Steps between C-alpha positions, in 0.01 A plus 500: 500500500375161389250489218205282604267553213517618143168639380376631169498866607709499818752291691498425875810501728526386854611772749448303821263245646219761519558724202548476124585750225295539183700613193263639237611441139415667172371170357125478433274214400370463149509305180696566175640826628156644602432593861228295668470517884300178498757291319699233677831564333743795474439657155725810493705749691390865538736745669357662806225246561659369819531853642135585429385173659698547821399865517126414484552211735675721760220755478221258564676284761596803709140621482367154600740479794397846615139379501586198709434240229718190511782493240855356480652836392784657699678751264601576148803653324377658177850577372582122516149376397494289817266436789561331836211289626415253770539132409168345423363153452265472198176303505558161347725562193365855474158653438383814326205703639306708259262782608260589220284808458387455141412197286810479279792267424475135606182582701308578181656207317359266767164666562432696190166328431369646827636858495610763246861593469587810690214480745581645838475233776518499876867454606565135457799279605623189322805285555708316244787257549837599366545216255623582150450146383131506583443862399464632859160325582228665704451340838216515757522564878404137568762365262770719664410347840471147365853520344646659820600815312312722739222447750157676506612755762803595299287527189269748665787708636675499160175595322432796721857623484492478115178705489638761736825532316324502164283795611802700604669445163176586328468830690864590429465432127186710493703804607668467158169452322577128459220248563602161632324204328684219677827432682700196587673451836719236664480415873706290730563424864762709683607472866265302729296391196352846446358549155656788307513653152817402322675562166444825305216737418571632152329574165551133393276383792200705410258601229401867488313739270518871445211684325364170394827383342715213620841614620795271437688409818820695421298809406294461816812510714617814323171673558479397862858598574466826307784414260 
């Protein structure tokens, strides 16, 4: 198969004109040998990380597909740390969609003079552009439309889909006594321009707490997968 993209934590290979293969790696983002899911560069390699990520991704995507929510997922091979997915077109050069349930992280850095850190908030969706050089800037619905990244109708569809999927993830984590504080998704257009969840759902895409304590992404995956 032809490699069509080399990513920080997985590579993408073309299967045919409608499907691609995601190959999960044991590389994780970080700085100076310390794991940091928010970093923009590969910092270290941890054996088994790719397997945990594809296992968690498979679990959630199969659940979402069963519930009739739109995703690009087709199948996964846990022995090979691979997933087969539908080809998707990203919005612009890529956007990230964050669903927040508590005032933490970049939300509190921006709005901390108006709200206390850790405050529970109504589920809230924000979108950032994937742009390392500009530190992934926040973007509004009107700007997305103005720049022809997505129109208002697509925005509303994406927003509701993100809220629906986030709630399902939240409920599943709660079964393991994990409380979801926020989660980052990626969306794209699949066949006929249909908006669908793409990429992975793993510990590195979310912030969760257990008994009031923050759980590191790799530990979160172990708890969730029962390993």
